[in-house]
PDB file of N, CA, C and O in Angstrom:
ATOM      1  N   VAL A   1     -56.136   9.946 -35.801  1.00  0.00           N
ATOM      2  CA  VAL A   1     -57.417   9.519 -35.527  1.00  0.00           C
ATOM      3  C   VAL A   1     -58.358  10.638 -35.263  1.00  0.00           C
ATOM      4  O   VAL A   1     -58.220  11.674 -34.613  1.00  0.00           O
ATOM      5  N   ASP A   2     -59.434  10.110 -35.998  1.00  0.00           N
ATOM      6  CA  ASP A   2     -60.461  11.595 -35.807  1.00  0.00           C
ATOM      7  C   ASP A   2     -61.733  10.949 -34.819  1.00  0.00           C
ATOM      8  O   ASP A   2     -62.259   9.845 -34.954  1.00  0.00           O
ATOM      9  N   ILE A   3     -61.990  11.805 -33.979  1.00  0.00           N
ATOM     10  CA  ILE A   3     -62.884  11.231 -32.895  1.00  0.00           C
ATOM     11  C   ILE A   3     -64.364  11.948 -33.426  1.00  0.00           C
ATOM     12  O   ILE A   3     -64.430  13.167 -33.580  1.00  0.00           O
ATOM     13  N   ASP A   4     -65.216  11.291 -33.614  1.00  0.00           N
ATOM     14  CA  ASP A   4     -66.502  11.563 -34.068  1.00  0.00           C
ATOM     15  C   ASP A   4     -67.680  11.432 -32.982  1.00  0.00           C
ATOM     16  O   ASP A   4     -68.681  10.794 -33.308  1.00  0.00           O
ATOM     17  N   TRP A   5     -67.604  11.994 -31.743  1.00  0.00           N
ATOM     18  CA  TRP A   5     -68.816  11.958 -30.927  1.00  0.00           C
ATOM     19  C   TRP A   5     -69.478  12.953 -30.759  1.00  0.00           C
ATOM     20  O   TRP A   5     -69.350  13.931 -30.022  1.00  0.00           O
ATOM     21  N   GLU A   6     -70.562  12.505 -31.850  1.00  0.00           N
ATOM     22  CA  GLU A   6     -71.581  13.470 -32.376  1.00  0.00           C
ATOM     23  C   GLU A   6     -72.084  14.443 -31.280  1.00  0.00           C
ATOM     24  O   GLU A   6     -72.094  15.617 -31.651  1.00  0.00           O
ATOM     25  N   PHE A   7     -72.521  14.208 -29.958  1.00  0.00           N
ATOM     26  CA  PHE A   7     -73.220  15.246 -29.277  1.00  0.00           C
ATOM     27  C   PHE A   7     -72.953  14.800 -27.884  1.00  0.00           C
ATOM     28  O   PHE A   7     -73.684  14.171 -27.119  1.00  0.00           O
ATOM     29  N   PRO A   8     -71.637  15.303 -27.705  1.00  0.00           N
ATOM     30  CA  PRO A   8     -71.308  14.914 -26.032  1.00  0.00           C
ATOM     31  C   PRO A   8     -72.109  15.801 -24.898  1.00  0.00           C
ATOM     32  O   PRO A   8     -72.291  17.015 -24.983  1.00  0.00           O
ATOM     33  N   GLY A   9     -72.480  15.091 -23.994  1.00  0.00           N
ATOM     34  CA  GLY A   9     -73.212  16.090 -22.971  1.00  0.00           C
ATOM     35  C   GLY A   9     -74.869  16.491 -23.477  1.00  0.00           C
ATOM     36  O   GLY A   9     -75.662  17.110 -22.767  1.00  0.00           O
ATOM     37  N   MET A  10     -75.085  16.103 -24.526  1.00  0.00           N
ATOM     38  CA  MET A  10     -76.395  16.574 -25.027  1.00  0.00           C
ATOM     39  C   MET A  10     -77.323  15.378 -25.101  1.00  0.00           C
ATOM     40  O   MET A  10     -76.947  14.300 -25.561  1.00  0.00           O
ATOM     41  N   PRO A  11     -78.666  15.615 -24.592  1.00  0.00           N
ATOM     42  CA  PRO A  11     -79.718  14.865 -24.788  1.00  0.00           C
ATOM     43  C   PRO A  11     -80.061  15.173 -26.145  1.00  0.00           C
ATOM     44  O   PRO A  11     -79.892  16.263 -26.692  1.00  0.00           O
ATOM     45  N   GLY A  12     -80.709  13.812 -26.807  1.00  0.00           N
ATOM     46  CA  GLY A  12     -81.406  13.891 -27.880  1.00  0.00           C
ATOM     47  C   GLY A  12     -82.020  12.313 -28.228  1.00  0.00           C
ATOM     48  O   GLY A  12     -81.838  11.196 -27.744  1.00  0.00           O
ATOM     49  N   SER A  13     -82.808  12.847 -29.286  1.00  0.00           N
ATOM     50  CA  SER A  13     -83.304  11.386 -29.944  1.00  0.00           C
ATOM     51  C   SER A  13     -82.279  10.603 -30.494  1.00  0.00           C
ATOM     52  O   SER A  13     -81.463  11.057 -31.297  1.00  0.00           O
ATOM     53  N   GLY A  14     -82.288   9.482 -30.106  1.00  0.00           N
ATOM     54  CA  GLY A  14     -81.539   8.107 -30.682  1.00  0.00           C
ATOM     55  C   GLY A  14     -79.985   8.032 -30.115  1.00  0.00           C
ATOM     56  O   GLY A  14     -79.220   7.129 -30.453  1.00  0.00           O
ATOM     57  N   HIS A  15     -79.678   8.920 -29.360  1.00  0.00           N
ATOM     58  CA  HIS A  15     -78.426   8.588 -28.856  1.00  0.00           C
ATOM     59  C   HIS A  15     -78.636   8.968 -27.313  1.00  0.00           C
ATOM     60  O   HIS A  15     -79.273   9.915 -26.853  1.00  0.00           O
ATOM     61  N   PRO A  16     -77.806   7.797 -26.531  1.00  0.00           N
ATOM     62  CA  PRO A  16     -77.622   8.034 -25.175  1.00  0.00           C
ATOM     63  C   PRO A  16     -76.648   9.037 -24.626  1.00  0.00           C
ATOM     64  O   PRO A  16     -75.630   9.380 -25.228  1.00  0.00           O
ATOM     65  N   PHE A  17     -77.012   9.484 -23.464  1.00  0.00           N
ATOM     66  CA  PHE A  17     -75.962  10.517 -23.024  1.00  0.00           C
ATOM     67  C   PHE A  17     -75.883  10.587 -21.454  1.00  0.00           C
ATOM     68  O   PHE A  17     -76.835  10.169 -20.796  1.00  0.00           O
ATOM     69  N   ARG A  18     -74.878  11.056 -20.901  1.00  0.00           N
ATOM     70  CA  ARG A  18     -74.670  11.354 -19.592  1.00  0.00           C
ATOM     71  C   ARG A  18     -74.436  12.900 -19.470  1.00  0.00           C
ATOM     72  O   ARG A  18     -73.992  13.580 -20.395  1.00  0.00           O
ATOM     73  N   ALA A  19     -74.756  13.355 -18.316  1.00  0.00           N
ATOM     74  CA  ALA A  19     -74.588  14.754 -18.022  1.00  0.00           C
ATOM     75  C   ALA A  19     -72.945  14.800 -17.829  1.00  0.00           C
ATOM     76  O   ALA A  19     -72.415  15.896 -18.015  1.00  0.00           O
ATOM     77  N   GLU A  20     -72.377  14.042 -17.586  1.00  0.00           N
ATOM     78  CA  GLU A  20     -70.953  14.145 -17.275  1.00  0.00           C
ATOM     79  C   GLU A  20     -70.036  13.791 -18.651  1.00  0.00           C
ATOM     80  O   GLU A  20     -68.810  13.705 -18.572  1.00  0.00           O
ATOM     81  N   ASP A  21     -70.615  13.636 -19.658  1.00  0.00           N
ATOM     82  CA  ASP A  21     -70.121  13.459 -20.961  1.00  0.00           C
ATOM     83  C   ASP A  21     -69.386  14.505 -21.542  1.00  0.00           C
ATOM     84  O   ASP A  21     -68.504  14.270 -22.368  1.00  0.00           O
ATOM     85  N   LYS A  22     -69.744  15.907 -21.092  1.00  0.00           N
ATOM     86  CA  LYS A  22     -68.820  17.052 -21.504  1.00  0.00           C
ATOM     87  C   LYS A  22     -67.415  16.873 -20.908  1.00  0.00           C
ATOM     88  O   LYS A  22     -66.443  16.882 -21.664  1.00  0.00           O
ATOM     89  N   GLN A  23     -67.296  16.741 -19.825  1.00  0.00           N
ATOM     90  CA  GLN A  23     -66.095  16.324 -19.229  1.00  0.00           C
ATOM     91  C   GLN A  23     -65.473  15.102 -19.535  1.00  0.00           C
ATOM     92  O   GLN A  23     -64.251  14.957 -19.519  1.00  0.00           O
ATOM     93  N   ASN A  24     -66.352  14.142 -19.837  1.00  0.00           N
ATOM     94  CA  ASN A  24     -65.659  12.781 -20.285  1.00  0.00           C
ATOM     95  C   ASN A  24     -64.854  12.909 -21.881  1.00  0.00           C
ATOM     96  O   ASN A  24     -63.858  12.305 -22.279  1.00  0.00           O
ATOM     97  N   PHE A  25     -65.698  13.922 -22.577  1.00  0.00           N
ATOM     98  CA  PHE A  25     -65.124  14.241 -23.991  1.00  0.00           C
ATOM     99  C   PHE A  25     -63.579  14.724 -23.835  1.00  0.00           C
ATOM    100  O   PHE A  25     -62.582  14.200 -24.331  1.00  0.00           O
ATOM    101  N   THR A  26     -63.666  15.852 -23.018  1.00  0.00           N
ATOM    102  CA  THR A  26     -62.313  16.335 -22.788  1.00  0.00           C
ATOM    103  C   THR A  26     -61.376  15.391 -22.066  1.00  0.00           C
ATOM    104  O   THR A  26     -60.259  15.321 -22.579  1.00  0.00           O
ATOM    105  N   SER A  27     -61.600  14.579 -20.888  1.00  0.00           N
ATOM    106  CA  SER A  27     -60.649  13.555 -20.608  1.00  0.00           C
ATOM    107  C   SER A  27     -60.238  12.647 -21.796  1.00  0.00           C
ATOM    108  O   SER A  27     -59.070  12.374 -22.071  1.00  0.00           O
ATOM    109  N   LEU A  28     -61.249  12.242 -22.420  1.00  0.00           N
ATOM    110  CA  LEU A  28     -60.860  11.275 -23.504  1.00  0.00           C
ATOM    111  C   LEU A  28     -59.582  11.899 -24.346  1.00  0.00           C
ATOM    112  O   LEU A  28     -58.548  11.261 -24.546  1.00  0.00           O
ATOM    113  N   LEU A  29     -59.803  13.167 -24.779  1.00  0.00           N
ATOM    114  CA  LEU A  29     -58.866  13.863 -25.814  1.00  0.00           C
ATOM    115  C   LEU A  29     -57.572  14.085 -24.826  1.00  0.00           C
ATOM    116  O   LEU A  29     -56.479  13.924 -25.367  1.00  0.00           O
ATOM    117  N   ARG A  30     -57.579  14.383 -23.648  1.00  0.00           N
ATOM    118  CA  ARG A  30     -56.557  14.647 -22.939  1.00  0.00           C
ATOM    119  C   ARG A  30     -55.758  13.368 -22.712  1.00  0.00           C
ATOM    120  O   ARG A  30     -54.533  13.481 -22.756  1.00  0.00           O
ATOM    121  N   GLU A  31     -56.178  12.410 -22.522  1.00  0.00           N
ATOM    122  CA  GLU A  31     -55.310  11.058 -22.523  1.00  0.00           C
ATOM    123  C   GLU A  31     -54.960  10.558 -23.807  1.00  0.00           C
ATOM    124  O   GLU A  31     -53.882   9.982 -23.955  1.00  0.00           O
ATOM    125  N   LEU A  32     -55.735  10.712 -24.728  1.00  0.00           N
ATOM    126  CA  LEU A  32     -55.208  10.446 -26.162  1.00  0.00           C
ATOM    127  C   LEU A  32     -54.043  11.371 -26.524  1.00  0.00           C
ATOM    128  O   LEU A  32     -53.072  10.871 -27.090  1.00  0.00           O
ATOM    129  N   ARG A  33     -54.062  12.766 -26.226  1.00  0.00           N
ATOM    130  CA  ARG A  33     -53.045  13.541 -26.618  1.00  0.00           C
ATOM    131  C   ARG A  33     -51.875  13.115 -25.786  1.00  0.00           C
ATOM    132  O   ARG A  33     -50.809  13.139 -26.401  1.00  0.00           O
ATOM    133  N   GLN A  34     -51.816  12.729 -24.534  1.00  0.00           N
ATOM    134  CA  GLN A  34     -50.734  12.382 -23.683  1.00  0.00           C
ATOM    135  C   GLN A  34     -50.244  11.067 -24.332  1.00  0.00           C
ATOM    136  O   GLN A  34     -49.020  10.960 -24.394  1.00  0.00           O
ATOM    137  N   ARG A  35     -51.023   9.987 -24.856  1.00  0.00           N
ATOM    138  CA  ARG A  35     -50.465   8.793 -25.390  1.00  0.00           C
ATOM    139  C   ARG A  35     -49.819   9.176 -26.707  1.00  0.00           C
ATOM    140  O   ARG A  35     -48.680   8.814 -26.998  1.00  0.00           O
ATOM    141  N   PHE A  36     -50.640   9.976 -27.553  1.00  0.00           N
ATOM    142  CA  PHE A  36     -50.087  10.421 -28.989  1.00  0.00           C
ATOM    143  C   PHE A  36     -48.437  11.142 -28.678  1.00  0.00           C
ATOM    144  O   PHE A  36     -47.446  10.745 -29.291  1.00  0.00           O
ATOM    145  N   ASP A  37     -48.383  12.257 -27.616  1.00  0.00           N
ATOM    146  CA  ASP A  37     -47.120  12.880 -27.675  1.00  0.00           C
ATOM    147  C   ASP A  37     -46.012  11.782 -27.122  1.00  0.00           C
ATOM    148  O   ASP A  37     -44.838  11.919 -27.465  1.00  0.00           O
ATOM    149  N   ALA A  38     -46.350  10.843 -26.380  1.00  0.00           N
ATOM    150  CA  ALA A  38     -45.382   9.814 -25.904  1.00  0.00           C
ATOM    151  C   ALA A  38     -45.009   9.172 -27.162  1.00  0.00           C
ATOM    152  O   ALA A  38     -43.808   8.999 -27.366  1.00  0.00           O
ATOM    153  N   SER A  39     -45.841   8.802 -28.018  1.00  0.00           N
ATOM    154  CA  SER A  39     -45.667   7.932 -29.310  1.00  0.00           C
ATOM    155  C   SER A  39     -44.675   8.818 -30.063  1.00  0.00           C
ATOM    156  O   SER A  39     -43.698   8.281 -30.585  1.00  0.00           O
ATOM    157  N   ALA A  40     -44.841  10.008 -30.145  1.00  0.00           N
ATOM    158  CA  ALA A  40     -44.257  11.136 -31.116  1.00  0.00           C
ATOM    159  C   ALA A  40     -42.582  11.084 -30.449  1.00  0.00           C
ATOM    160  O   ALA A  40     -41.587  10.995 -31.167  1.00  0.00           O
ATOM    161  N   ARG A  41     -42.554  11.149 -29.200  1.00  0.00           N
ATOM    162  CA  ARG A  41     -41.018  10.955 -28.628  1.00  0.00           C
ATOM    163  C   ARG A  41     -40.343   9.635 -28.971  1.00  0.00           C
ATOM    164  O   ARG A  41     -39.136   9.463 -28.806  1.00  0.00           O
ATOM    165  N   ARG A  42     -41.262   8.604 -29.510  1.00  0.00           N
ATOM    166  CA  ARG A  42     -40.361   7.420 -29.980  1.00  0.00           C
ATOM    167  C   ARG A  42     -40.086   7.526 -31.408  1.00  0.00           C
ATOM    168  O   ARG A  42     -39.234   6.794 -31.911  1.00  0.00           O
ATOM    169  N   GLY A  43     -40.675   8.298 -32.040  1.00  0.00           N
ATOM    170  CA  GLY A  43     -40.620   8.534 -33.556  1.00  0.00           C
ATOM    171  C   GLY A  43     -41.725   8.408 -34.435  1.00  0.00           C
ATOM    172  O   GLY A  43     -41.639   8.467 -35.662  1.00  0.00           O
ATOM    173  N   ARG A  44     -42.771   8.232 -33.781  1.00  0.00           N
ATOM    174  CA  ARG A  44     -44.189   7.901 -34.419  1.00  0.00           C
ATOM    175  C   ARG A  44     -45.040   9.044 -34.029  1.00  0.00           C
ATOM    176  O   ARG A  44     -45.432   9.149 -32.867  1.00  0.00           O
ATOM    177  N   ARG A  45     -45.415  10.102 -35.151  1.00  0.00           N
ATOM    178  CA  ARG A  45     -46.542  11.034 -34.768  1.00  0.00           C
ATOM    179  C   ARG A  45     -47.607  10.843 -35.303  1.00  0.00           C
ATOM    180  O   ARG A  45     -47.820  10.788 -36.515  1.00  0.00           O
ATOM    181  N   LEU A  46     -48.539  10.698 -34.232  1.00  0.00           N
ATOM    182  CA  LEU A  46     -49.808  10.674 -34.609  1.00  0.00           C
ATOM    183  C   LEU A  46     -50.624  11.979 -34.495  1.00  0.00           C
ATOM    184  O   LEU A  46     -50.450  12.768 -33.566  1.00  0.00           O
ATOM    185  N   TYR A  47     -51.488  12.164 -35.448  1.00  0.00           N
ATOM    186  CA  TYR A  47     -52.742  13.178 -35.248  1.00  0.00           C
ATOM    187  C   TYR A  47     -53.842  12.982 -34.700  1.00  0.00           C
ATOM    188  O   TYR A  47     -54.434  11.928 -34.936  1.00  0.00           O
ATOM    189  N   LEU A  48     -54.447  14.033 -33.751  1.00  0.00           N
ATOM    190  CA  LEU A  48     -55.851  13.755 -33.043  1.00  0.00           C
ATOM    191  C   LEU A  48     -56.778  14.852 -33.773  1.00  0.00           C
ATOM    192  O   LEU A  48     -56.513  16.044 -33.618  1.00  0.00           O
ATOM    193  N   THR A  49     -57.518  14.576 -34.315  1.00  0.00           N
ATOM    194  CA  THR A  49     -58.763  15.506 -34.826  1.00  0.00           C
ATOM    195  C   THR A  49     -60.057  15.271 -34.333  1.00  0.00           C
ATOM    196  O   THR A  49     -60.359  14.166 -33.881  1.00  0.00           O
ATOM    197  N   ILE A  50     -60.925  16.297 -34.381  1.00  0.00           N
ATOM    198  CA  ILE A  50     -62.307  15.872 -33.540  1.00  0.00           C
ATOM    199  C   ILE A  50     -63.306  16.397 -34.820  1.00  0.00           C
ATOM    200  O   ILE A  50     -62.991  17.337 -35.550  1.00  0.00           O
ATOM    201  N   ALA A  51     -64.480  15.673 -34.947  1.00  0.00           N
ATOM    202  CA  ALA A  51     -65.765  16.220 -35.822  1.00  0.00           C
ATOM    203  C   ALA A  51     -66.632  16.510 -35.069  1.00  0.00           C
ATOM    204  O   ALA A  51     -66.989  15.709 -34.205  1.00  0.00           O
ATOM    205  N   MET A  52     -67.237  17.823 -35.211  1.00  0.00           N
ATOM    206  CA  MET A  52     -68.242  18.365 -34.098  1.00  0.00           C
ATOM    207  C   MET A  52     -69.229  19.391 -34.979  1.00  0.00           C
ATOM    208  O   MET A  52     -68.917  20.090 -35.943  1.00  0.00           O
ATOM    209  N   GLY A  53     -70.398  19.256 -34.386  1.00  0.00           N
ATOM    210  CA  GLY A  53     -71.410  20.069 -34.886  1.00  0.00           C
ATOM    211  C   GLY A  53     -71.045  21.745 -34.885  1.00  0.00           C
ATOM    212  O   GLY A  53     -70.227  22.012 -34.004  1.00  0.00           O
ATOM    213  N   ALA A  54     -71.398  22.694 -35.534  1.00  0.00           N
ATOM    214  CA  ALA A  54     -71.058  24.083 -35.483  1.00  0.00           C
ATOM    215  C   ALA A  54     -72.025  24.816 -34.758  1.00  0.00           C
ATOM    216  O   ALA A  54     -71.911  26.027 -34.563  1.00  0.00           O
ATOM    217  N   SER A  55     -72.884  24.197 -34.389  1.00  0.00           N
ATOM    218  CA  SER A  55     -74.277  25.187 -33.791  1.00  0.00           C
ATOM    219  C   SER A  55     -73.660  25.674 -32.272  1.00  0.00           C
ATOM    220  O   SER A  55     -72.769  25.059 -31.687  1.00  0.00           O
ATOM    221  N   ASP A  56     -74.267  26.801 -31.805  1.00  0.00           N
ATOM    222  CA  ASP A  56     -73.954  27.068 -30.383  1.00  0.00           C
ATOM    223  C   ASP A  56     -74.278  25.968 -29.545  1.00  0.00           C
ATOM    224  O   ASP A  56     -73.350  25.607 -28.821  1.00  0.00           O
ATOM    225  N   GLU A  57     -75.185  25.430 -29.461  1.00  0.00           N
ATOM    226  CA  GLU A  57     -75.562  24.303 -28.654  1.00  0.00           C
ATOM    227  C   GLU A  57     -74.650  23.492 -28.477  1.00  0.00           C
ATOM    228  O   GLU A  57     -74.253  23.263 -27.334  1.00  0.00           O
ATOM    229  N   VAL A  58     -74.088  22.851 -29.610  1.00  0.00           N
ATOM    230  CA  VAL A  58     -73.058  21.728 -29.624  1.00  0.00           C
ATOM    231  C   VAL A  58     -71.804  22.425 -28.843  1.00  0.00           C
ATOM    232  O   VAL A  58     -71.280  21.920 -27.850  1.00  0.00           O
ATOM    233  N   ILE A  59     -71.449  23.506 -29.364  1.00  0.00           N
ATOM    234  CA  ILE A  59     -70.211  24.079 -28.846  1.00  0.00           C
ATOM    235  C   ILE A  59     -70.352  24.325 -27.352  1.00  0.00           C
ATOM    236  O   ILE A  59     -69.356  24.151 -26.650  1.00  0.00           O
ATOM    237  N   ALA A  60     -71.623  24.756 -26.742  1.00  0.00           N
ATOM    238  CA  ALA A  60     -71.691  25.018 -25.243  1.00  0.00           C
ATOM    239  C   ALA A  60     -71.688  23.911 -24.489  1.00  0.00           C
ATOM    240  O   ALA A  60     -71.543  23.872 -23.267  1.00  0.00           O
ATOM    241  N   ASN A  61     -71.882  22.812 -25.381  1.00  0.00           N
ATOM    242  CA  ASN A  61     -71.802  21.382 -24.411  1.00  0.00           C
ATOM    243  C   ASN A  61     -70.358  20.379 -24.606  1.00  0.00           C
ATOM    244  O   ASN A  61     -70.215  19.169 -24.429  1.00  0.00           O
ATOM    245  N   THR A  62     -69.498  21.314 -24.991  1.00  0.00           N
ATOM    246  CA  THR A  62     -68.041  20.897 -24.949  1.00  0.00           C
ATOM    247  C   THR A  62     -67.175  21.910 -23.976  1.00  0.00           C
ATOM    248  O   THR A  62     -67.627  22.979 -23.567  1.00  0.00           O
ATOM    249  N   GLU A  63     -66.182  21.531 -23.744  1.00  0.00           N
ATOM    250  CA  GLU A  63     -65.137  22.665 -23.199  1.00  0.00           C
ATOM    251  C   GLU A  63     -64.162  22.872 -24.233  1.00  0.00           C
ATOM    252  O   GLU A  63     -63.065  22.314 -24.227  1.00  0.00           O
ATOM    253  N   MET A  64     -64.540  23.649 -25.096  1.00  0.00           N
ATOM    254  CA  MET A  64     -63.402  24.198 -26.245  1.00  0.00           C
ATOM    255  C   MET A  64     -62.390  24.822 -25.692  1.00  0.00           C
ATOM    256  O   MET A  64     -61.361  24.805 -26.367  1.00  0.00           O
ATOM    257  N   GLN A  65     -62.335  25.476 -24.482  1.00  0.00           N
ATOM    258  CA  GLN A  65     -61.246  26.128 -24.067  1.00  0.00           C
ATOM    259  C   GLN A  65     -60.213  24.998 -23.641  1.00  0.00           C
ATOM    260  O   GLN A  65     -59.019  25.201 -23.859  1.00  0.00           O
ATOM    261  N   LYS A  66     -60.545  24.051 -23.160  1.00  0.00           N
ATOM    262  CA  LYS A  66     -59.764  23.055 -22.984  1.00  0.00           C
ATOM    263  C   LYS A  66     -59.349  21.955 -24.255  1.00  0.00           C
ATOM    264  O   LYS A  66     -58.231  21.533 -24.551  1.00  0.00           O
ATOM    265  N   VAL A  67     -60.568  21.683 -24.833  1.00  0.00           N
ATOM    266  CA  VAL A  67     -60.431  20.502 -26.080  1.00  0.00           C
ATOM    267  C   VAL A  67     -59.474  21.153 -27.006  1.00  0.00           C
ATOM    268  O   VAL A  67     -58.702  20.385 -27.579  1.00  0.00           O
ATOM    269  N   GLN A  68     -59.372  22.403 -27.263  1.00  0.00           N
ATOM    270  CA  GLN A  68     -58.488  22.960 -28.454  1.00  0.00           C
ATOM    271  C   GLN A  68     -56.962  22.634 -28.060  1.00  0.00           C
ATOM    272  O   GLN A  68     -56.101  22.689 -28.937  1.00  0.00           O
ATOM    273  N   ARG A  69     -56.620  22.280 -26.683  1.00  0.00           N
ATOM    274  CA  ARG A  69     -55.345  22.350 -26.413  1.00  0.00           C
ATOM    275  C   ARG A  69     -54.824  21.034 -27.071  1.00  0.00           C
ATOM    276  O   ARG A  69     -53.757  20.983 -27.682  1.00  0.00           O
ATOM    277  N   TYR A  70     -55.787  19.816 -26.869  1.00  0.00           N
ATOM    278  CA  TYR A  70     -55.525  18.480 -27.017  1.00  0.00           C
ATOM    279  C   TYR A  70     -55.640  17.909 -28.524  1.00  0.00           C
ATOM    280  O   TYR A  70     -55.337  16.741 -28.769  1.00  0.00           O
ATOM    281  N   VAL A  71     -56.037  18.684 -29.389  1.00  0.00           N
ATOM    282  CA  VAL A  71     -56.493  18.306 -30.693  1.00  0.00           C
ATOM    283  C   VAL A  71     -55.559  19.113 -31.994  1.00  0.00           C
ATOM    284  O   VAL A  71     -55.213  20.277 -31.792  1.00  0.00           O
ATOM    285  N   ASP A  72     -55.287  18.620 -32.949  1.00  0.00           N
ATOM    286  CA  ASP A  72     -54.602  19.281 -34.014  1.00  0.00           C
ATOM    287  C   ASP A  72     -55.351  19.921 -35.063  1.00  0.00           C
ATOM    288  O   ASP A  72     -54.827  20.774 -35.779  1.00  0.00           O
ATOM    289  N   THR A  73     -56.716  19.506 -35.214  1.00  0.00           N
ATOM    290  CA  THR A  73     -57.637  19.857 -35.774  1.00  0.00           C
ATOM    291  C   THR A  73     -59.227  19.454 -35.518  1.00  0.00           C
ATOM    292  O   THR A  73     -59.670  18.350 -35.200  1.00  0.00           O
ATOM    293  N   VAL A  74     -59.884  20.579 -35.736  1.00  0.00           N
ATOM    294  CA  VAL A  74     -61.380  20.448 -35.629  1.00  0.00           C
ATOM    295  C   VAL A  74     -62.040  20.595 -36.748  1.00  0.00           C
ATOM    296  O   VAL A  74     -62.031  21.664 -37.359  1.00  0.00           O
ATOM    297  N   ASN A  75     -62.715  19.504 -37.164  1.00  0.00           N
ATOM    298  CA  ASN A  75     -63.519  19.388 -38.347  1.00  0.00           C
ATOM    299  C   ASN A  75     -65.106  19.969 -37.882  1.00  0.00           C
ATOM    300  O   ASN A  75     -65.794  19.355 -37.067  1.00  0.00           O
ATOM    301  N   LEU A  76     -65.477  21.045 -38.437  1.00  0.00           N
ATOM    302  CA  LEU A  76     -66.773  21.509 -38.027  1.00  0.00           C
ATOM    303  C   LEU A  76     -67.758  20.917 -39.054  1.00  0.00           C
ATOM    304  O   LEU A  76     -67.535  21.140 -40.244  1.00  0.00           O
ATOM    305  N   MET A  77     -68.740  20.242 -38.726  1.00  0.00           N
ATOM    306  CA  MET A  77     -69.809  19.676 -39.535  1.00  0.00           C
ATOM    307  C   MET A  77     -71.024  20.865 -39.414  1.00  0.00           C
ATOM    308  O   MET A  77     -71.715  21.040 -38.410  1.00  0.00           O
ATOM    309  N   SER A  78     -71.104  21.564 -40.561  1.00  0.00           N
ATOM    310  CA  SER A  78     -72.149  22.490 -40.584  1.00  0.00           C
ATOM    311  C   SER A  78     -73.410  22.335 -41.618  1.00  0.00           C
ATOM    312  O   SER A  78     -74.224  23.231 -41.841  1.00  0.00           O
ATOM    313  N   TYR A  79     -73.416  21.095 -42.176  1.00  0.00           N
ATOM    314  CA  TYR A  79     -74.220  20.886 -43.340  1.00  0.00           C
ATOM    315  C   TYR A  79     -75.779  21.074 -42.684  1.00  0.00           C
ATOM    316  O   TYR A  79     -76.631  21.657 -43.354  1.00  0.00           O
ATOM    317  N   ASP A  80     -76.057  20.614 -41.510  1.00  0.00           N
ATOM    318  CA  ASP A  80     -77.475  21.102 -40.921  1.00  0.00           C
ATOM    319  C   ASP A  80     -77.470  22.143 -39.848  1.00  0.00           C
ATOM    320  O   ASP A  80     -78.160  22.058 -38.832  1.00  0.00           O
ATOM    321  N   LEU A  81     -76.572  23.234 -40.153  1.00  0.00           N
ATOM    322  CA  LEU A  81     -76.439  24.177 -39.209  1.00  0.00           C
ATOM    323  C   LEU A  81     -77.951  25.153 -39.241  1.00  0.00           C
ATOM    324  O   LEU A  81     -78.421  25.654 -38.220  1.00  0.00           O
ATOM    325  N   TYR A  82     -78.385  25.250 -40.208  1.00  0.00           N
ATOM    326  CA  TYR A  82     -79.701  25.965 -40.195  1.00  0.00           C
ATOM    327  C   TYR A  82     -81.072  24.910 -40.312  1.00  0.00           C
ATOM    328  O   TYR A  82     -82.227  25.216 -40.610  1.00  0.00           O
ATOM    329  N   GLY A  83     -80.711  24.050 -40.090  1.00  0.00           N
ATOM    330  CA  GLY A  83     -82.024  22.799 -39.816  1.00  0.00           C
ATOM    331  C   GLY A  83     -81.463  21.522 -40.437  1.00  0.00           C
ATOM    332  O   GLY A  83     -80.373  21.540 -41.009  1.00  0.00           O
ATOM    333  N   ALA A  84     -82.266  20.314 -40.319  1.00  0.00           N
ATOM    334  CA  ALA A  84     -82.000  19.160 -40.889  1.00  0.00           C
ATOM    335  C   ALA A  84     -82.725  19.045 -42.333  1.00  0.00           C
ATOM    336  O   ALA A  84     -83.822  19.539 -42.594  1.00  0.00           O
ATOM    337  N   TRP A  85     -82.095  18.470 -43.022  1.00  0.00           N
ATOM    338  CA  TRP A  85     -82.955  18.452 -44.430  1.00  0.00           C
ATOM    339  C   TRP A  85     -82.894  17.069 -44.673  1.00  0.00           C
ATOM    340  O   TRP A  85     -83.434  16.594 -45.671  1.00  0.00           O
TER     341      TRP A  85
END
């Protein structure tokens, strides 16, 4: 399962946000990891990945020290790193 929560905890045009979304994102991934691990113990391995922007601002609005414990892969979306095209 790939979670593509574009901008957790970040205000911006066109997407609603709440200040607590930074922690909500981590909580969502923790809950999914617990359930995926339970599934693996029953013989069905599931992978958890996230897609996120590569900018400093996006990374600052996530709890990457915690998030990295819960995901198998982080897919960095760097196509607009130096500006929107």
